[in-house]
N, C-alpha and C positions, 0 to 999 in steps of 0.2 A: 828750756828746761828741762828736757828729759834727764831723768837722774838714771843711770847707770847702775850695773847690777856691782853691789860692795859698795859700796857707797854707806850705806844704813843697812845694818846689822839685823840677823834672821826675826830677833823678836816682837823691834819697829818694826819690820817690814812686816812680818803677818801680824803686829798689831792695823797698822795703814789699811793691811787689803782687808780686812775685817771689816771698818771704817767702810770704803769704798765699795763692799761687795752693801753690805745694807745701805746705803747710799744706792747704789744703783739699783735695791729693788723696791726703795719709795719712787727710784724716780719711773719706773719701771708704772708700779700705780699711777700718778702722779699725773703724769704726760700721754696717759689714755683717758682723763681729761681732758685735757690741753689737745690732744692729739680730734676730741670725738667735738669740739670746740659744745660754741652753747648758744642758742636764742637759733630764729626762728632761721633756715639756710646752715645749719648746723650738718646736715649731712653731706652735702654736697659743701663746706667749707671741709667737711675731714678727707672726702676723697683727695682735692690739690692738699691737704696738708701733711701727708708722712711722705709721698715724692716729691713737697718740700723738704722735709726736715731732711730726707735721706743727701736733701744736696747741697743744707746747710754741708752738715759733715762730712763731703764733698769737698765743700769747696774751703773748709777752714785746712785738711787733710792736703790741698791745692795750697794756701798761700801759705802754710806753714813751712814751703817750700822756699817764698822768697825770703832768707836770713839777707835784714837792711842793718849796714854799717851804722855805729854807732857810735865809740868812739875810743880812740886809743889802741886797737888792733881786735877792737868787739863788735859784736853785730847781735843781731837780735830778732826774733822771727812768732809773726801776733799765736797766741794762746790760745786766743777764739771761744771763752768760756763769757765773754760780754757778746758779741757777737750774736753767740746762740740763744741767752739765751732771750736776747729781747727781741733775735727774731721769731722763736719758735717754744716761748718758753722758755723755765729757768730749768724744771724738768724734764723737759725736753732736750735742753743745751744739758748735763749733764749724759745723756743716757752721746748725744750726739760728739762730742769731745771723748768720755770715753771708747765707743767706737773707733773712730781717733786713733785713740794711743792705742787700743789692741791692735790694727793695723800697722802701728809702724812696729811697734816692741817685733809683734808677729814677722809681717815678711819683711822687716829695711833692716833691724837687727838697731835699729835707735829707740834707745828704753829698757834696758836691762824690766827682764821677766821677773824678777825674784821679786823688781821694783815697781812690779806693776801698781800695785793695791798705794805706795808711795805717789807715783805718780797721777792718778786718778784721785786721788786726795788731793794733791796740792794742784793740780792744772787744770781739774774737769768741778769736782766742790769746790776749794775757795771762789774758784777766779770766777766762777756763775752768779755760786752766792753772795760774796761778796759784788760785785757788781749786776745784778739783779735787785739784791734791795734797793743798791744807792741809787738803780736809775729810778723804783720805782720812788722813792724818795726828790727826787729833785719835780719827774712830771706832777710830783701835786704840788711843791709850789712855786713852780716856773710858768709864763703865760702858756694857752691851750691850745697852741700851736705845730705846728709841724717841725718848724725848725728848733723847740726847746726840746722835741725827740731827739732829734740830732746833737743835741747839744748834751744831754744830761745820758746821751751814749758812747760821745767823744772824754767826757768826765768818769760818768761808772768803768770803761773802759781802761781808761788810764792808771784809776788808781787801786787795779783788779789782778795788773802785773806787780807791783811792789808787793804788793796784800799777800800773795801768791809764792814772792823773796822770804815775807818772816816771814810765810808757816812751811818754807825748807825750810827754815835757819833754825825754826821751828822743832821739825824731825828729826833735823841733824844734833841738836842739843842733845833729842833724848836718842838717840843713835845710831852717830855718827860713828866711821871706826877708824879716823884717825885725828892723832888728838891736834887739835884746832882749836883756839881761843875764840869762842860763843863769839864775843866781841867783832876780831874782825870779821869774821863771814857777815853776820849782817847788816852790817858798814860797809862792806864791798858789796855784796846779796842786793840788795836796800838801793845801795846811787847808782848800780848800773841797770839793776833794774827796772827806775823810775826813768830812765833814759828810755830803757828799750818800753816802758807802757808808754811815751809817745806816739813812736809807732799803730803801737794796737789800741792807740784813743783816733789816730786820723784814717789807718784801713777799717776801724768799726762804723766812726763816723764816718763814711763815705761810703760803703755798704748799705746801711741803717737808711740813706737818705738817701740811696738809687732807687730802693723800695718802696721809700715809702713816697717818691715822687712818682711812681706811675701805679702800685697799687698797693693804696694804706692798709688793704684791711688786712692783709698774710702780714703785714707786722703783728705779730702778738704782742706787744708791746705798748703797742699804739691802741690797743680795741680799746673800747669809750674814750679815748681820747681827744678825736679826730672830729665831731659831730657834726663841732659849724665848719669846718672845714667839704665835710661829703655827703649834708644836707641842706643845701638852699633854696628859697624861696625867691620868685623874681622880683625885683624891685615895685615891680607895678600889679603886683597881689596884696591882697587886701591883708590885716593879720588873719583875719578867719582865714585863709588859706592855709595859710604851717603848717605841717603837720602835729597834731599834738604828744606832745611830750615823750608818752609810752616808743611813739614808733619811731624816737629819732635814736633806737640804735645801732651803733654806725656803723660796725665790723658788723655785723649779721646781715643788716640790711645790704649792704656793698658785697657780700656773699653774697647772697639771693639775685643778687643784677650785673652782676660783674657777671660777663661771657668766660668757659672753660677756656678756651683760646689764649685770653691775658694770661691767666694761671700756664697756657701750657711756654708761653710764650716768657714769659718770667725766670720759667726751668731750665728755660733751650738758653736763655742770655746767661743764665748760672752754671749750669755742663758747661757752653764756653767756655767761657770767663773760668772758673774752673779748668780745664782740656788747655786752653792759654798759658795760663803760673805754671802747672805744672810740669807741661809738654813742652812750652817754649821757652820763657821768661827765667824760669828757678837756671835754666843755665848759667845765664848771667846773678846771679845771688853772689850775694857778699862769702866768700872764703872764712873768713876768720873766722876763730871759733866765737860762738854764744857765750851769751849771758853767766850761767854755769859752768861752763865750760873753763873761763879764762878765768871763774876766779876758782872752781876747782884745783886747775892751773898753778894758778899765783899763789893760792891760800896749804898747798895741799890736800885737800880735799881729799881728791885720785890717787893717792898713796896707796893706798886698797882696792884700785879696782879692781875686777874682772873683767876678762872678755864676753862678749856677749853669746849669747847659749845659741843664739841660727846667726853665728857672721860669717859663715858660711854659703849663706843661704842665699838662691840665686837672686837674690835682689838688694841682697844687702850693700847699704851706706848709700841706698835711693842710684845705684845704676846695674844693668843687666852686665848679668854674667857673660860674658867673653866675647861677648860686640865692642872693640878698639876705640871708636869710634864715641868721644864722651861725651857733644850733643846730641848724640844717635840715640844712647847709654842712656844717659841720664833723664831725657825725656824719654823714650819710650816709657822706663822703670816711673816714670809720674804722671804717665796715664794709665798703667796696669794698676797706680795708687786710687786714683780718682775713679777708677771701672770699679773700686773692689771696694771702698769702702761706699761708694754710692750703693752697690747692689748690698753691701750687707746692716750698712744704716738704711736706705729703703725699706725689710726686708722685715728690722727688726719692726718696725714702728707700724709699719703695716697688718704684720702680724696682732702688736696691740690694741689698732685702731680695730678692725676685725672682731677684733674681744670684748673690747669697749660696747661695737656696737651690735654685737650678737648680746651682750647680759641687758640695752638696755628696749632689747627687741627679746625676749621671753614677755611670755603673756603673765599674765597680772594673776589669772587665779582666777574663781569662780565670784571671787566675793568683795572685789577690786571693785573699788569706785569708779576708776577711770581707767577708761582697757587702754593700753597699749599706740602707745601713737604711731599713723601710716609713716613708710617711710616714701621719701625721696623723692 
């Protein structure tokens, strides 16, 4: 659903750019709290969360290269807002998808540069807000089980994609450059993206379920919901041996006791999966146009589409310039993209985490009643 240059006029592009900039600024503040964690073991958890957030961005970049067939010569790909929000938090999720969109636009000529605000608003903000809001609502009413988190992830991801299609239609109604009836745009966009949403839901549920199966404490959306699963007492133990309620905070307890090598294994496994997807499986991705491209062509939305400003870049169209072998060219471009997104994302999140840690570590002053806690 990457919007190219020329689909949306300049005033609306500028307006969505302002919305995107404001949302990113708010997300930078919120992400500091998410990356720092809360409760006992928060410092140790923060050390893991920043690299994992960078990995989530790289993984989303990789999986977005895997266009899957939908229907009638149309393909779809992961948007990633739901996956990022559930794994690392809604604020950090917005930043993850924004980093992906920036890398795609600058390095791979995917998504217009003047339309970057449109793409961030539509693919990062709308999908994340809709998905996480629905996810939190579902986990409050569903049974407190791991399966409930996976089910909530599926539904949230499924709904987030047509929600993004609705948002694009609204943006196009305000600033579309081609004279196309909005009713046709709405029907076509929502119809195809409901189908794409099914693929998004499957990928999101499988990924969240896989992480929950090995390290539920690393899933932001599972915090506070997995206590019955993580803290168990022996059936032979007396009720007096059970931990008191205040001590049953699930994620901090798991974060404090889980060995760091386990988090490292999750990180390495995720990185390996991203490299395999981008460097190998992407060669077999569907070559059919994605949902927006198909609708734009069929409905005439692309009548005034413009060439990308970086169309001649060495990595344009996800291939390395001057390498004639398509498999090698596309695979190498994918690996470079994963590396660049991982480096950019991790760098942003490590800086945010350190700034938060530095702020909380400042002395409280001579008149403070409670001195700053010692670092863990």
